[in-house]
N, C-alpha and C positions, 0 to 999 in steps of 0.2 A: 625676541630682539629688544634689548632694553631701550627705553626712551623713545620719543617721537622722532628724534633726529640723531641717531647714533653717530659717534665719531668714526672717522675713516682714516686709516693709514694707506697711503699710496706709495708703493715701492717702485722706484725707477732705477734699474741697473744700467750703468753706462761705462763706456770705454772709448775715450778719445774721440767723441763726437759732440763738441761743445755747442755748435749751432743747432743741431737736431735736439739736443738735450734741452736747450733753452725753450725751443718751441713746445716740446712735450710738457715741460714744467709749467710754462705760462698757461697752457690749456687746462691743466689740472687746477691751477690757482683761480682760474676764471669760471669754475663750475658754479651753476646757479643754486646748488645744494645749500640748504640753510644750516646744516650741521658743521661741526669742526672737521677740517681736513688737514692732516699732517703729511707732507711729502717727504719721504726718506730717500734721498739720492745716494746710491751706493756706487762708489768708484771702484771698478774692478781692474786691478793691475795698472792703475793710472793715478796721476797726481790729483789730490782733492782740490776742488775749487770752493773755498770757503765763502767767496763773494755771493754765492747762491743762497746762503742761509738767511732766513728772515723769520720774524715772529709777529706777524700782523694778526689782529684779532680774527680768529676763526680759520686762519690760513697760515700754517707754519711750515718752514722748510728746514730740514736738518741734513747735513752732509756727513757720511761715514765711509770708511774703507770696507772692502770685502775682507772679512777676517776668516772666511771659511775656504772651501775648495775654490781655486781660481776658475772663473767661468760664470756663465749666466745662472746656473742652479745655485752655486754657492753665494753669489751676489744677492739673488732674490732672498735666500734664507737669511743672510745677514740683515737685510732690511726687515724681514718678518720678525725675527727675534728681538730686534731693537725696538719695535713699536709696541704700543699698548692699546690701541683703539679697538672698538668692538668689531669693526669690519676691516678687511684688508683687500686692497685692489692692486693690480699690477699694470704698468705701462712701460713698454719698451721705449728706449730713448729715441727711436726713429719713427714712433707712432704718435698720434695725438688724439685726445678725447674731444668730442663735441660738448657744448656747454651743459646740456641737460642730462648727461649720462648718469652721473651718480644719483641725482634726484630720482630719475626714472627707475633705476635699479633698486634703490632702497624701498621705494613705494611698492614695487612688484614683489620683492622678497617678503615684505610684511604681509601683503595681501595673499600670497601663495604659501606662506609659512615655509619658505625654501631657504636653506642655508647658503646656497650658491646661486649666482645669477650671471648670465652672459648676454651680450647684445650682438646685433649684426655688425658687420664691418664693411668699409669701402676699401678695396684693395687698389693701391696706386702703384702702377708699374710703368715708369717712364712717363709718357704722355697719355697712357691709357688708364682707365679706372673702371671697376665694376663692383657692384654690391654683392656680398655674400651674407645671406640671412639664415641662421639656424631656426628650426622650429622646436617646440617643446617635445614633440614626438621623436625628433632626432637625438635629443639630449638625454635619453634613457641609457642605462648601462648596456642593455642588450644591443641596442642599435649602435652605440659607440664602438662596441667590440667588433661588430660586423662591418660597420662603415665609419671609417675615420672622418669625422665631420670637420673639415678644414675651416668652416666658418666660425667654429668655437675657438676663437683666437685668445691667447693668454692676456693680451692687452685689454680684453673686454671683461675679464673675470673680476667679480667682487664676491668675497666669501666671509662668512662669520668667523671671527678669530677663534671662538670656542670650538667650532667644528674643525677648523684647520689644525689647531693644536692637539686635538684629541683623536678624532676619527680619521681625518684625511692624512695628516702628517705634512712635514715639510717637503719641498721639492727634492726629488731623489738625486743626490749628488754622486751616486754609485753607477748610474747608467753609463756605459762606455761612450765617451765622447759627448755626453749629454744629449745624444741623439734620441729625439722623441720624448724628452722629459715633460713637455707640455701635454702630450697625449696621455702619458702615464698619470700626470696630476689630475686631468679631467676625468679619467677613468675612476680614480679613487674618490673624487668629489661626487661622481654619479652614484657610486656604491654607498656613499654616506647619507644620501638623501636626494630629494628632487632638485633639479636644476631649473630655476626660473629663467625665462627667455624674454628679452625685449626684441620683438621682431622688426627692428629697424636699425639702420646703420648708425651707430653712435661713436664709432672709432674709425679713424683713418689710419690705415696700415701701409707702410712703405714696403714694397715687395722687391727683393733683389735676388741675385743668384744664390742658391743654397750653398752654405758652407760645406755641405756634405756631398756635393756633386762629384767629388773625386775620392772621398774617404770611404770606399766600399768595404774595406776590412772592418772598420769601426761600425758600419751599418750592420754587418753580419753579427758581430758581437752583441750589439744593442738589441737586435731582434731576438737572439737566443735568450738574452737576459729578460726581456719583457714576456716572452712565452712562459718562462719558468715562474716569473713573479705573479702573473695574472692568470689564475686558474680558469677564468671565464673563457679564455680562448680554447681550452680543451673541451668545452661543451658546445662549440659551434664550428663545424667543419669548414664552412665557408669563410668564417673569420680567420681561422687558422691557415687556410689556404692563401688568403690575401698576404699574410705575413711570410709564409714559406715561398710564395711567388716572388716577393720582394727580395727575400734571402737568396733565391736561386739566381735572380738577375744580378745581384751584387757579387755573388761568387763567380759568375761568368765574367764579370767586368774585371776581376783581378786574376783571371786565368786559372781558377780552380775548377776546371771543366768537369772532371768526373764527379766531384761533389755537387756541382751545379746541376748536372743531369739527374743525379740521385734525388736532389731536393725538388727539381721540377717534376719528376715522376711522382714524388710524394704529394706535391701540390695537386697534380691531376687526379690522383686517387681520392683526395679530400674533396675536390670540387672541379669537375671538368670545365666549368664555366669561368674559372679564373684565367683571365687573359694573359697574365704574365707567364703562365706555363708555356704558351706557344711562342 
């Protein structure tokens, strides 16, 4: 990793949430990190707010439109390709970083010689909150395939640009409905090299109702896509059973009962312990 304080691009994709965006932006600008930070605010299918732009020493804000596929994946990629910094981070517009996040991650990435780093998160849901802390053992490819680690949130990710542009690749814009694009990305990052972990909550995440709670058909298509894309699932029956169990549940929800039963039976044969079968 070049230099003692490599520059960082932070991509914030946004869509019509100005108050939340301002909170997320301010939290990035107030980082204690000594290196340069450029915040790239990507407006997805919404009017650009040029008043956010600034060019303060060490802390720059640029505003751009999403010029790729509409949606979160395309917006993140628009920000990635616009930037030039050695490191890239992501922050959803309804989340915010705690002040020491970037400094802690760069230090850990340097010490561990890791191209990617995640932190713990605090999940805020209405008046409730709880911490979710990943461990280094959880962030291996084999474990991620078997157990989707929800604590590895995209708003906590920082990754080397060189690794992102060569080995990992951009956020996949082809996944149906962008369902699970974060999981797909972290799988590819884990395959590219070790993921360093800061085992403390350095990101506050706003949790709401899933956009996919009624898009069962899209979920089926996305699961089929991911199974074909990631060969690792074919080497772990329990991991594959987890996906097929989710697929069976989604099929049942949209009334494709015969296919749901067939998928549930396949799930059972792969792993009788998979609870979604029942």
